[in-house]
C-alpha positions in Angstrom: 1.8 -10.2 11.3 2.2 -10.0 7.5 -1.6 -9.5 7.0 -1.8 -6.9 9.8 1.2 -5.0 8.2 -0.7 -5.0 4.9 -3.8 -3.5 6.5 -1.7 -0.9 8.4 0.3 0.3 5.3 -2.9 0.3 3.3 -4.6 2.7 5.7 -2.8 5.9 4.7 -3.6 6.4 1.0 -2.0 5.2 -2.2 1.7 6.2 -2.6 1.5 6.2 -6.4 -1.8 8.1 -7.0 -1.3 10.2 -3.8 -4.9 9.8 -3.0 -7.1 8.6 -0.1 -10.6 7.3 0.3 -13.1 4.9 1.7 -11.0 1.8 0.8 -8.1 3.1 2.9 -10.2 3.6 6.0 -11.7 0.2 5.4 -8.1 -1.2 5.5 -7.7 0.4 9.0 -11.0 -1.2 10.1 -9.6 -4.6 8.9 -6.5 -4.0 11.0 -8.7 -3.4 14.1 -10.7 -6.5 13.2 -7.5 -8.6 12.9 -6.3 -7.4 16.3 -9.6 -8.6 17.9 -9.6 -11.9 16.0 -6.0 -12.6 17.1 -6.9 -11.9 20.7 -4.7 -8.9 21.0 -7.7 -6.8 21.9 -10.8 -8.1 23.7 -14.0 -8.1 21.8 -15.6 -6.4 24.7 -13.3 -3.4 24.0 -14.7 -2.9 20.5 -16.5 0.4 21.5 -13.2 1.8 22.6 -11.5 0.8 19.4 -14.0 3.1 17.6 -14.2 6.0 20.1 -10.5 6.1 20.9 -8.3 4.3 18.3 -10.3 5.0 15.2 -10.9 8.6 16.4 -7.2 9.2 16.7 -6.7 7.6 13.2 -9.2 10.1 11.8 -7.4 12.9 13.5 -4.1 11.9 11.9 -5.7 11.4 8.5 -7.4 14.8 8.5 -4.1 16.4 9.4 -2.4 14.5 6.5 -5.2 15.4 4.1 -4.9 19.1 4.9 -1.1 19.2 5.0 -0.4 17.2 1.8 -3.7 17.9 0.0 -4.3 14.3 -0.9 -6.7 13.7 -3.8 -10.0 12.0 -3.0 -10.0 8.4 -4.2 -13.0 7.7 -6.4 -16.0 10.0 -6.6 -17.8 9.5 -3.3 -18.0 13.2 -2.8 -20.8 13.4 -5.3 -23.1 11.6 -2.8 -22.8 14.4 -0.4 -21.2 12.6 2.5 -17.5 13.4 2.4 -14.9 13.4 -0.4 -12.8 11.0 1.7 -14.7 9.3 4.5 -17.7 7.1 5.2 -16.9 5.1 8.4 -16.7 8.1 10.8 -20.4 8.9 9.9 -21.5 5.3 10.3 -19.5 4.6 13.5 -20.4 8.0 14.8 -24.1 7.4 14.3 -23.8 4.1 16.1 -22.0 5.8 18.9 -24.8 8.3 19.4 -27.4 5.6 19.0 -26.3 4.4 22.4 -27.7 1.4 24.3 -29.8 2.4 27.3 -26.9 1.6 29.6 -24.7 4.0 27.8 -27.2 6.7 26.8 -26.3 8.8 29.8 -22.8 9.3 28.2 -24.3 11.1 25.2 -24.7 14.9 26.0 -28.2 16.2 25.8 -27.4 18.5 22.9 -26.4 15.4 20.8 -29.5 13.3 21.5 -31.1 14.4 18.2 -29.5 14.3 14.6 -30.5 17.9 14.1 -27.7 18.8 16.5 -25.2 18.8 13.7 -27.0 21.8 12.2 -26.2 23.9 15.2 -23.0 25.9 15.0 -22.5 26.0 18.8 -22.8 22.3 19.1 -20.4 21.6 16.3 -17.9 24.1 17.8 -18.2 22.3 21.1 -18.1 18.7 20.0 -16.5 18.9 16.6 -13.1 20.2 17.8 -13.2 22.8 15.0 -12.8 20.0 12.4 -9.7 18.6 14.2 -11.3 15.2 14.3 -11.5 13.4 17.5 -8.1 13.0 19.1 -9.9 13.8 22.4 -11.1 10.5 24.0 -14.3 12.3 25.1 -15.2 13.5 21.6 -17.8 12.0 19.3 -17.1 10.8 15.8 -20.1 12.1 14.0 -19.9 15.8 14.9 -16.2 15.7 14.3 -16.8 14.4 10.8 -19.4 17.1 10.1 -17.0 19.7 11.5 -14.3 18.6 9.0 -16.7 18.7 6.1 -17.9 22.2 7.1 -14.3 23.3 7.4 -13.2 22.2 4.0 -16.4 22.9 2.0 -17.0 26.6 2.5 -18.6 29.3 0.4 -22.1 27.8 0.4 -24.7 26.7 2.9 -24.2 23.2 4.4 -27.5 22.1 2.8 -25.9 22.7 -0.6 -22.3 21.5 0.0 -23.5 18.3 1.8 -27.2 17.6 0.9 -27.3 14.1 2.2 -25.7 15.0 5.5 -28.2 17.8 5.8 -31.1 15.4 5.0 -29.9 12.9 7.6 -30.0 15.6 10.2 -33.7 15.9 9.6 -34.4 12.3 10.6 -36.1 11.7 13.9 -33.4 9.5 15.6 -29.8 8.3 15.3 -31.1 4.8 14.8 -32.6 5.9 11.5 -29.4 7.6 10.6 -27.3 4.5 11.5 -29.4 2.1 9.5 -29.4 4.2 6.4 -25.7 4.8 6.6 -25.1 1.0 7.1 -26.9 0.2 3.9 -25.2 3.1 2.1 -21.7 1.8 3.2 -22.6 -1.8 2.2 -23.6 -0.6 -1.3 -21.1 2.1 -1.9 -18.0 0.6 -0.3 -18.3 -3.1 0.2 -20.4 -3.5 -2.9 -18.1 -1.5 -5.2 -15.3 -3.6 -6.9 -13.1 -0.5 -7.6 -13.0 -0.1 -3.8 -12.9 -3.6 -2.5 -10.3 -4.9 -5.0 -7.5 -3.2 -3.0 -8.4 -4.9 0.3 -6.1 -7.9 1.1 -7.7 -11.2 2.0 -6.1 -14.0 3.9 -6.4 -16.1 7.1 -7.7 -13.2 9.2 -10.2 -12.0 6.6 -10.8 -14.9 4.2 -12.7 -14.4 0.9 -15.2 -17.3 1.4 -18.4 -15.8 -0.1 -20.0 -16.6 -3.4 -20.4 -13.9 -6.0 -23.7 -12.0 -5.7 -26.4 -13.0 -8.2 -27.7 -9.5 -8.4 -25.7 -6.2 -8.4 -25.7 -4.1 -5.2 -28.5 -1.6 -4.8 -27.7 1.9 -5.8 -26.7 4.4 -3.1 -30.1 6.1 -3.2 -31.7 2.9 -2.1 -29.9 3.0 1.2 -32.0 5.9 2.4 -35.7 6.4 2.8 -37.6 7.9 -0.1 -37.5 11.3 1.6 -33.7 11.3 1.4 -33.2 11.7 -2.3 -29.5 11.4 -3.0 -28.0 14.3 -5.1 -26.3 12.7 -8.1 -23.6 14.1 -10.3 -24.9 15.7 -13.6 -23.4 12.9 -15.6 -24.8 10.1 -13.4 -27.8 8.4 -15.1 
């Protein structure tokens, strides 16, 4: 219970810095993992944890971000995904890369990554940026709708170049695999992010330190997806 409480309280931003970022959503993911590990939620219900519980968490956080204008934690916005989030893109791509038995649940207009470039599709499935409180919604278009709602004044290809490039990939499987490597490198592989995650019996720190540093973010994507770097990044 103590460990779960730490993951829950760590999911809503830093009370001192008044910021929020990928480490906080990681804490919520650890909370869901802990519930499964303790048997409170069946492992077979993991898809619903993403499409229902995590989606409602995203809806709440986007409301808090807009209401209280929380600062982005770190500098992940320079990679073109989102100033705050990484997981809704990764989980959302996995949701749309459905297994054959579940592929019928994916609407035809969302079968292709290029769907997120269509205004009508985003208006229909993105809840106007509200972020997935509807159990029938999909995480990825909701995440894109939020980005498009807060980053205005320029074309989507300029405000979010990586997301725009991902939309040009041929399948959601390609998007998912690239985002998985990106998340491993830019969240799990970054000490400034992972240092705040609590480890214990539910999530023990049993690994050995890596001999080599994590690959840069650009290595997570295919050569065709050149990541836009900040001017000061060398």
